[in-house]
C-alpha positions in Angstrom: -22.2 -81.8 87.8 -22.2 -84.9 90.0 -20.0 -86.7 87.5 -17.5 -83.8 87.4 -17.2 -83.6 91.1 -16.9 -87.4 91.4 -14.0 -87.4 88.9 -12.4 -84.5 90.7 -12.7 -86.4 94.0 -11.2 -89.5 92.4 -8.3 -87.5 91.1 -7.7 -86.1 94.6 -7.9 -89.7 95.8 -5.1 -90.7 93.5 -3.0 -88.0 95.0 -4.0 -89.2 98.5 -2.8 -92.7 97.6 0.6 -91.3 96.9 0.6 -89.5 100.3 -0.6 -92.6 102.1 2.4 -94.5 100.7 5.1 -91.9 100.9 4.5 -89.8 104.0 4.9 -92.6 106.7 8.0 -93.7 104.8 9.4 -90.2 104.7 9.7 -90.2 101.0 9.5 -87.0 98.9 6.1 -86.3 97.5 7.7 -84.4 94.5 9.0 -87.4 92.6 7.0 -89.1 89.8 4.8 -92.1 90.7 6.4 -95.5 90.3 5.7 -99.1 90.9 6.7 -100.0 94.5 7.7 -103.5 93.4 9.9 -102.9 90.3 10.5 -99.2 90.5 9.2 -98.5 87.0 8.0 -94.9 86.5 4.3 -94.9 85.7 3.1 -93.2 82.5 -0.2 -91.4 81.9 -2.1 -94.6 81.1 -1.2 -96.0 84.5 -2.5 -93.0 86.4 -6.2 -92.7 85.4 -8.2 -92.8 88.6 -10.2 -96.1 89.0 -10.0 -96.9 85.3 -6.3 -97.8 85.2 -6.7 -100.2 88.1 -9.6 -101.9 86.2 -7.8 -102.0 82.8 -4.6 -103.3 84.4 -6.6 -105.8 86.4 -4.9 -104.6 89.6 -1.4 -105.5 88.4 1.7 -103.5 87.4 2.0 -103.3 83.6 5.7 -104.4 83.6 6.4 -106.7 86.5 2.7 -107.9 87.0 3.0 -107.4 90.8 -0.4 -107.0 92.4 -1.5 -103.5 93.1 -3.3 -103.3 96.5 -7.0 -102.9 96.2 -6.7 -100.0 98.6 -5.6 -97.7 95.7 -8.9 -98.3 93.9 -10.9 -98.1 97.1 -9.4 -94.7 98.2 -10.1 -93.2 94.8 -13.7 -94.5 94.9 -14.4 -93.3 98.4 -12.8 -89.9 97.8 -15.0 -89.4 94.7 -18.1 -90.5 96.6 -17.4 -88.4 99.7 -16.7 -85.3 97.5 -20.1 -85.7 95.9 -21.8 -86.2 99.2 -20.2 -83.1 100.6 -21.3 -81.1 97.6 -24.8 -82.5 98.0 -25.0 -81.5 101.6 -23.5 -78.1 101.2 -25.3 -77.1 97.9 -23.1 -74.0 97.5 -25.0 -71.0 96.3 -22.7 -68.2 97.4 -19.0 -67.7 98.1 -19.5 -68.3 101.9 -20.9 -71.8 101.2 -18.2 -72.5 98.6 -15.6 -71.8 101.3 -17.3 -74.3 103.6 -17.4 -76.9 100.8 -13.6 -76.5 100.3 -13.3 -76.9 104.0 -15.3 -80.1 103.9 -13.2 -81.5 101.0 -10.0 -80.7 102.9 -11.3 -82.5 106.0 -12.3 -85.5 103.9 -8.9 -85.7 102.2 -7.1 -85.4 105.6 -9.3 -88.1 107.2 -8.8 -90.5 104.3 -5.0 -90.3 104.6 -5.2 -90.5 108.4 -7.5 -93.5 108.3 -5.2 -95.4 106.0 -1.9 -94.5 107.6 -3.1 -95.2 111.2 -4.7 -98.5 110.1 -1.4 -99.7 108.6 1.3 -98.0 110.6 -0.4 -96.9 113.9 0.7 -93.3 113.0 -1.1 -90.0 112.9 1.0 -87.6 111.0 1.7 -84.0 112.0 2.3 -83.1 108.4 -1.2 -84.1 107.6 -3.1 -82.9 110.7 -1.6 -79.5 111.2 -1.7 -78.2 107.6 -5.3 -79.5 107.3 -6.3 -77.8 110.6 -4.8 -74.5 109.4 -6.6 -74.7 106.1 -9.9 -75.5 107.9 -9.4 -72.5 110.1 -8.8 -70.3 107.1 -11.9 -71.6 105.2 -14.0 -71.1 108.4 -12.7 -67.5 108.6 -13.3 -66.9 104.9 -16.8 -68.2 105.1 -17.5 -65.9 108.0 -16.0 -62.9 106.2 -17.9 -63.6 103.0 -21.1 -64.2 104.9 -20.6 -61.1 107.0 -20.8 -63.0 110.4 -17.3 -63.9 111.2 -17.5 -62.0 114.6 -20.6 -64.1 115.5 -19.5 -66.4 118.4 -21.8 -69.1 117.1 -20.3 -68.9 113.6 -18.0 -71.4 111.9 -14.7 -69.7 112.9 -15.2 -69.2 116.6 -17.1 -72.5 116.9 -14.1 -74.2 115.2 -11.6 -72.5 117.5 -13.6 -73.5 120.6 -13.9 -77.1 119.2 -10.1 -77.3 118.6 -9.6 -76.5 122.3 -12.3 -78.6 123.8 -12.3 -81.7 121.6 -8.8 -82.8 122.5 -9.3 -82.5 126.2 -10.6 -86.0 127.0 -7.9 -87.6 124.9 -5.2 -85.5 126.5 -6.4 -86.5 129.9 -6.4 -90.2 128.9 -2.9 -89.8 127.4 -1.6 -87.9 130.4 -3.0 -90.0 133.2 -2.0 -93.3 131.5 1.4 -92.0 130.3 0.5 -93.0 126.8 -0.7 -96.6 127.6 -4.4 -96.0 127.0 -4.2 -93.3 124.3 -1.6 -92.1 121.9 -0.8 -88.5 121.6 -1.6 -88.6 117.9 -5.3 -89.0 118.8 -5.0 -85.7 120.8 -3.7 -83.9 117.7 -6.3 -85.5 115.5 -9.0 -84.2 117.8 -7.7 -80.7 117.2 -8.6 -81.1 113.5 -12.0 -82.6 114.1 -12.8 -79.9 116.6 -11.8 -77.2 114.2 -13.8 -78.8 111.4 -17.0 -79.7 113.3 -17.2 -77.2 116.2 -17.3 -78.4 119.8 -20.8 -79.8 119.8 -20.6 -81.9 116.6 -17.0 -82.8 117.5 -18.3 -84.6 120.6 -21.0 -86.3 118.5 -18.2 -87.6 116.2 -16.2 -88.7 119.3 -19.1 -90.6 120.7 -19.7 -92.4 117.4 -16.0 -93.3 117.3 -16.1 -94.7 120.8 -19.1 -96.8 119.9 -17.6 -98.1 116.7 -14.3 -98.7 118.3 -15.9 -100.6 121.1 -17.9 -102.8 118.8 -14.8 -103.5 116.7 -12.7 -104.3 119.7 -15.3 -106.8 121.1 -15.5 -108.4 117.7 -11.8 -108.8 117.4 -11.5 -110.2 120.9 -14.2 -112.7 120.3 -12.6 -113.8 117.0 -9.2 -114.2 118.6 -7.5 -111.8 116.2 -6.7 -109.4 119.1 -6.0 -109.7 122.8 -6.6 -107.2 125.6 -3.0 -106.1 125.2 -3.2 -105.5 121.5 -3.1 -102.0 120.0 -6.1 -100.6 118.2 -5.8 -97.8 115.8 -8.4 -95.5 117.3 -7.6 -92.8 114.9 -9.4 -94.8 112.2 -12.6 -94.8 114.2 -12.2 -91.1 115.0 -12.0 -90.3 111.3 -15.1 -92.4 110.5 -17.1 -91.0 113.4 -16.1 -87.4 112.4 -17.1 -87.9 108.8 -20.5 -89.2 110.0 -20.8 -86.2 112.3 -19.8 -83.9 109.4 -22.8 -85.0 107.4 -25.3 -86.3 109.9 -24.1 -84.9 113.3 -26.7 -82.2 113.6 -29.5 -84.6 112.9 -28.1 -87.0 115.5 -27.7 -84.2 118.0 -31.2 -82.9 117.5 -32.6 -86.4 117.9 -30.7 -87.0 121.1 -31.7 -83.7 122.6 -35.4 -84.3 121.7 -35.1 -87.8 123.2 -33.9 -86.1 126.5 -36.7 -83.7 126.3 -34.8 -80.6 125.4 
């Protein structure tokens, strides 16, 4: 089962690679895949996740242009994270299947967001909002199938509250600084992570992101690769922090509360 899920995740990763390339360039996602260097339409042998990259040695079959390693990495990470989500969720009923589908949706959206924000400093509405809507539906479906959708502590209402509360600190930073300290894309990304994690784990993810972003910023400053005026794609750290919170957030929160004596 693990192999099947990994392969499925890698296939989704191949689709995500297409989105990562085309969406920020406003290209249609309906056309066939092609080499971005020579324009050759790719055939089936060029599209096997992971394997095609290895067999082609990371080069186009026709023009021999180098294929970015990111393509291989996205497929590998997507497959691994899909397996990890299945391992954590261990679906035994339809309610847990709905949550697994939710987790896979979040993983896919975060992978695209990480890559696009890292390269283009963009957080795309046509990724965030459809993913947030799908997450809300999966949360609702899980509650309906589990018979507890009216429970205020359940996935659906927790997600709605998270979608309202998680963006607030980012909105305040954006508003008070008039966009100098924080882009509005991070506000929208926080809506998705709040919907997916609920308000408590969303703030765990945000704290992890702040820590990781701070460490990375200091390292870049000390290395001379960035200055105090340089932009930092904080959305990339938000996605990593949120994924860690998705899998380990409750353990982190429990440890922190016990450390405080609660």
